[in-house]
C-alpha positions in Angstrom: -41.6 -94.8 87.7 -42.5 -91.4 89.5 -45.3 -89.4 89.7 -46.9 -86.4 91.3 -50.5 -87.5 93.8 -52.8 -85.0 95.7 -52.3 -85.1 99.1 -54.9 -83.1 101.5 -53.8 -81.5 104.7 -52.9 -84.5 107.2 -54.5 -86.8 104.9 -52.9 -90.0 103.5 -54.9 -90.5 100.4 -53.3 -90.5 97.1 -54.3 -89.6 93.6 -52.5 -90.3 90.5 -52.6 -87.2 88.1 -51.7 -88.0 85.0 -50.8 -91.9 85.5 -47.0 -93.0 84.6 -44.6 -94.7 82.4 -41.2 -97.0 82.8 -38.3 -95.4 84.4 -36.2 -94.1 81.9 -32.6 -92.5 82.1 -30.4 -92.6 79.7 -26.4 -91.2 80.0 -24.2 -90.7 77.1 -21.6 -87.3 76.0 -23.6 -84.8 76.7 -26.9 -85.9 77.2 -29.0 -86.7 79.9 -33.0 -87.6 79.5 -36.1 -88.7 80.9 -36.2 -87.7 84.5 -37.8 -89.9 86.5 -40.4 -87.8 87.7 -41.0 -86.0 84.3 -42.2 -89.1 82.8 -45.3 -89.4 84.4 -46.6 -86.3 82.0 -45.8 -88.9 78.9 -43.1 -86.9 78.1 -39.6 -87.9 78.1 -37.5 -84.9 79.5 -33.9 -83.8 78.1 -31.8 -82.2 80.3 -31.1 -78.4 79.2 -27.1 -78.1 79.9 -26.4 -74.9 79.3 -24.1 -72.5 81.3 -23.6 -73.1 85.0 -26.4 -71.5 86.9 -23.6 -69.2 89.5 -23.0 -66.9 86.3 -26.4 -65.8 86.1 -26.6 -64.8 89.9 -25.4 -61.0 90.0 -27.8 -60.6 86.7 -31.0 -61.3 88.6 -29.8 -60.1 92.3 -26.7 -58.5 93.3 -25.6 -60.6 96.7 -25.1 -58.9 99.9 -22.0 -60.4 101.9 -23.8 -60.7 105.2 -26.9 -61.8 106.7 -29.1 -58.2 107.6 -31.7 -57.4 109.6 -34.9 -56.7 108.7 -34.6 -53.1 109.8 -32.7 -52.8 106.7 -35.4 -54.1 104.5 -37.9 -51.3 105.7 -41.3 -51.4 105.6 -43.5 -53.5 103.2 -45.8 -51.9 100.1 -48.6 -52.2 98.7 -46.9 -52.9 95.1 -44.8 -55.6 96.6 -44.9 -59.1 98.6 -42.4 -60.6 100.6 -41.9 -64.4 100.4 -39.6 -66.4 102.8 -38.0 -69.8 103.6 -37.1 -70.9 107.1 -35.8 -74.3 108.3 -36.9 -73.7 111.9 -34.9 -76.9 113.5 -36.9 -79.5 114.9 -40.0 -77.8 115.2 -42.0 -79.6 117.5 -44.1 -79.3 120.5 -41.4 -77.8 123.0 -40.0 -74.9 120.7 -44.2 -74.5 120.5 -44.4 -74.3 124.2 -41.8 -71.6 124.8 -43.6 -68.4 124.3 -40.3 -66.4 123.9 -39.3 -68.3 120.8 -42.8 -68.4 119.4 -42.8 -64.9 119.5 -40.2 -64.3 117.8 -40.7 -66.7 115.1 -44.6 -64.8 114.9 -42.6 -61.3 114.5 -40.7 -63.3 111.3 -43.5 -64.2 110.0 -45.5 -60.8 110.5 -42.4 -59.5 107.9 -43.6 -61.7 105.3 -46.4 -62.4 103.6 -45.8 -65.8 102.9 -43.2 -68.2 104.5 -42.6 -71.6 103.5 -41.6 -74.0 106.6 -39.4 -77.0 106.7 -38.5 -79.2 109.8 -42.1 -79.3 111.3 -43.1 -82.0 113.5 -45.6 -83.3 116.2 -48.2 -83.6 113.5 -48.2 -80.0 112.9 -49.2 -78.8 116.3 -46.6 -75.9 116.2 -47.9 -74.3 113.1 -51.6 -74.9 114.3 -50.4 -72.9 117.7 -48.4 -70.1 115.8 -51.5 -69.2 113.7 -53.9 -69.2 116.3 -51.4 -67.1 118.3 -50.7 -64.6 115.6 -54.9 -64.5 115.0 -55.5 -63.5 118.3 -52.8 -61.1 118.7 -54.4 -59.2 115.6 -57.9 -60.1 116.5 -59.2 -61.8 113.3 -58.6 -64.8 111.5 -55.7 -63.2 109.2 -53.3 -65.8 108.8 -53.8 -69.2 107.4 -51.6 -72.2 107.0 -51.5 -75.6 105.1 -49.1 -78.5 106.4 -48.1 -81.5 104.5 -48.4 -85.1 105.8 -45.3 -86.3 107.8 -42.8 -87.5 105.3 -39.6 -89.6 105.4 -38.1 -93.3 105.2 -37.8 -93.9 108.7 -39.6 -93.2 112.3 -38.0 -89.5 112.0 -40.6 -87.7 109.7 -41.0 -84.3 108.9 -43.9 -81.9 107.3 -43.6 -78.8 105.4 -45.6 -76.0 105.8 -46.7 -72.6 104.5 -48.4 -70.0 106.8 -49.6 -66.7 105.0 -51.1 -63.2 105.5 -54.8 -63.7 103.9 -55.4 -60.2 103.5 -52.2 -60.1 101.3 -52.3 -63.6 99.9 -54.7 -66.4 98.4 -54.1 -70.1 98.2 -55.5 -71.3 95.3 -57.8 -74.2 96.2 -56.9 -77.7 95.0 -53.2 -76.9 94.2 -51.6 -78.4 97.5 -49.9 -81.8 96.7 -47.1 -83.8 97.8 -44.3 -84.8 95.1 -44.8 -88.7 94.9 -41.4 -90.1 94.5 -42.3 -93.8 93.9 -38.6 -94.6 92.8 -37.6 -93.2 96.5 -35.1 -90.8 94.9 -36.0 -88.5 98.1 -36.1 -89.0 101.6 -38.7 -86.3 102.1 -40.7 -85.5 98.7 -41.4 -82.1 98.1 -44.5 -79.9 99.1 -46.2 -77.7 96.2 -49.2 -75.2 96.5 -50.2 -72.4 94.4 -50.8 -68.9 95.7 -52.3 -65.3 94.2 -51.7 -61.7 95.7 -55.1 -60.4 96.9 -55.2 -56.6 95.5 -57.3 -53.8 96.1 -60.8 -54.0 94.8 -61.1 -51.9 91.7 -57.3 -53.1 90.8 -57.0 -53.6 86.9 -53.6 -54.9 87.0 -53.4 -59.0 87.3 -52.2 -60.1 90.5 -48.7 -61.9 90.5 -49.9 -65.8 91.1 -47.1 -68.9 91.3 -46.3 -72.1 92.2 -44.3 -73.1 95.5 -41.8 -76.2 95.5 -41.1 -76.4 99.2 -37.7 -78.6 99.9 -35.6 -80.3 102.8 -32.9 -82.6 101.2 -31.1 -85.2 103.5 -27.7 -83.6 103.9 -26.4 -87.3 103.6 -27.8 -87.7 100.1 -26.2 -84.4 98.6 -23.3 -86.1 96.6 -22.5 -89.2 95.1 -24.5 -91.6 93.4 -27.4 -90.6 95.2 -27.7 -87.0 94.9 -31.3 -85.8 95.7 -30.1 -82.5 93.7 -30.3 -84.8 90.4 -33.7 -85.4 91.5 -34.7 -82.1 92.0 -34.3 -80.5 88.6 -36.8 -83.8 87.5 -39.3 -82.3 90.5 -38.9 -78.6 89.4 -39.5 -79.4 85.4 -42.2 -81.7 86.1 -44.1 -79.4 88.3 -43.9 -76.6 86.2 -44.9 -79.0 82.9 -47.7 -80.2 84.9 -49.2 -76.4 86.2 -48.6 -75.0 82.6 -50.5 -77.5 80.9 -53.3 -77.4 83.6 -53.2 -74.0 84.8 -50.9 -71.9 82.5 -48.6 -71.1 85.3 -45.0 -69.7 84.1 -43.8 -68.7 87.8 -42.0 -71.3 90.1 -40.3 -71.4 93.0 -38.0 -73.8 94.6 -36.9 -72.9 98.1 -35.9 -74.4 101.1 -32.9 -76.1 102.8 -31.2 -77.9 100.0 -28.0 -78.2 101.7 -25.9 -77.2 99.1 -24.4 -74.3 97.7 -24.8 -72.9 94.5 -21.8 -74.5 92.7 -22.9 -78.0 94.0 -26.2 -77.7 92.6 -25.2 -80.8 90.2 -28.1 -81.6 87.8 -30.6 -79.0 89.4 -28.2 -76.4 88.2 -28.0 -77.2 84.9 -31.5 -76.0 83.9 -31.1 -73.3 81.4 -32.3 -70.0 83.7 -32.6 -71.1 86.9 -30.8 -69.0 89.4 -31.0 -68.8 93.2 -31.8 -65.5 94.8 -29.4 -66.0 97.7 -26.6 -67.0 95.6 -23.6 -67.3 98.2 -24.8 -65.8 101.1 -24.3 -67.4 104.3 -27.7 -69.0 105.2 -26.8 -71.0 108.7 -26.3 -69.4 112.4 -22.9 -70.6 112.7 -21.7 -68.5 109.6 -20.8 -71.5 107.8 -22.7 -72.5 105.4 -25.2 -71.5 102.3 -27.6 -73.7 102.2 -31.2 -72.3 101.8 -31.8 -70.8 98.7 -34.9 -69.7 96.6 -34.7 -70.5 93.1 -36.7 -69.1 90.0 -36.3 -69.4 86.6 -35.1 -66.0 85.7 -36.5 -65.8 81.9 -40.2 -66.4 83.2 -40.5 -64.9 86.9 -39.6 -61.3 86.2 -41.5 -60.1 89.2 -38.5 -60.9 91.3 -37.3 -57.1 92.5 -33.4 -57.3 91.9 -31.4 -56.6 95.5 -34.1 -57.3 97.2 -33.1 -60.8 98.6 -31.8 -61.0 102.0 -30.7 -63.6 104.5 -32.2 -62.4 108.5 -29.5 -62.1 111.1 -31.5 -63.3 113.8 -28.9 -61.9 116.4 -28.9 -58.6 115.4 -32.8 -58.4 114.2 -33.8 -59.1 117.8 -30.8 -57.9 119.9 -30.0 -61.6 121.3 -27.7 -63.9 122.1 -25.9 -66.4 119.9 -27.5 -68.7 122.4 -30.8 -67.3 122.3 -30.9 -67.1 118.5 -30.1 -71.4 118.5 -32.8 -71.6 120.7 -35.0 -71.0 117.2 -33.1 -72.4 114.6 -29.6 -73.2 113.6 -30.7 -71.8 110.2 -31.5 -68.1 109.3 -34.9 -67.1 107.6 -34.6 -66.4 103.5 -36.7 -63.6 102.0 -37.3 -62.3 98.5 -39.5 -59.5 97.2 -41.5 -59.8 94.4 -43.8 -57.1 92.5 -47.5 -57.8 93.3 -48.5 -57.9 89.4 -48.1 -60.3 86.8 -45.2 -59.1 84.8 -44.3 -59.9 81.3 -41.8 -62.7 80.5 -38.8 -62.0 78.7 -39.6 -62.5 75.1 -36.4 -62.9 73.7 -35.4 -66.2 75.2 -37.0 -69.1 73.8 -37.5 -71.4 76.9 -40.6 -71.9 79.4 -42.4 -74.2 80.3 -43.8 -74.9 77.2 -40.3 -75.8 76.3 -39.5 -77.7 79.7 -37.3 -80.4 78.4 -36.1 -79.3 74.9 -32.4 -78.8 74.0 
């Protein structure tokens, strides 16, 4: 059985949210039901098996043909926010002690309002160092972070992190937790947290509020019977069911290193309306793979700005060599822009968190 638990930063304390039910998964012609993590919420969740994910891609955000420099994205504006994801390969003490590398990572963080990071090691010390360095550079406590407990089945463990600009983004208290995978379906369980745009005083429009699901799949477990992408669909539906029932949240971004292109999303790609804003853009430094993604439900998260999702070319952006870029990571940052204000969901589509799991 599977369930969600709260885990405070660098804490091992677990707390069940809503109990659990026995693991139930039925297979038949055209039928998949009762996702293992959704079971905790007391519902038998049917798989929504409609059109394939990739046929929606162009409707949400036109696909760029190449990674670009952030200069091409332009300056940040008050009416939009930028959310990014970046797998910083083996982000441990050695990299955190490299001043040049850290300055370049800080520049990437500075270009977004919130960055989800994967492969954080050394008990989160590199994130502490990064945030401290950035706050010192601006002379105030402007940047903040969340770091999960180290996660993994083996002695090699990684943490997830979120780093954000507190002048633009607020973390909603008591909303950060690691998905507890009691069935051991994933090597590294995702890390969830909710945020809200910080608007100027007197602004009458509602700020964009959203939940992030930070993911790093095991590259050896994204195919075959143990495919982690067949667990991630249950994670997505479980998280949005819980967040909608407890806080009325409707906007969810699953982002990170999925180690899969959109045509290999398996059951994750069968959820109605869920699309990758990255599509088939190359996201690794070697220029060979499309594996880092930002997924949304296009029927609910209408705040996404079409055509404003980019993959950052580290070599071009910093004017450095391939070898120097590899010292930062073997992945490229992915950034998407959203409205800073809540927008209405599509009213003509019978879907949403309240209908999650229905056929």
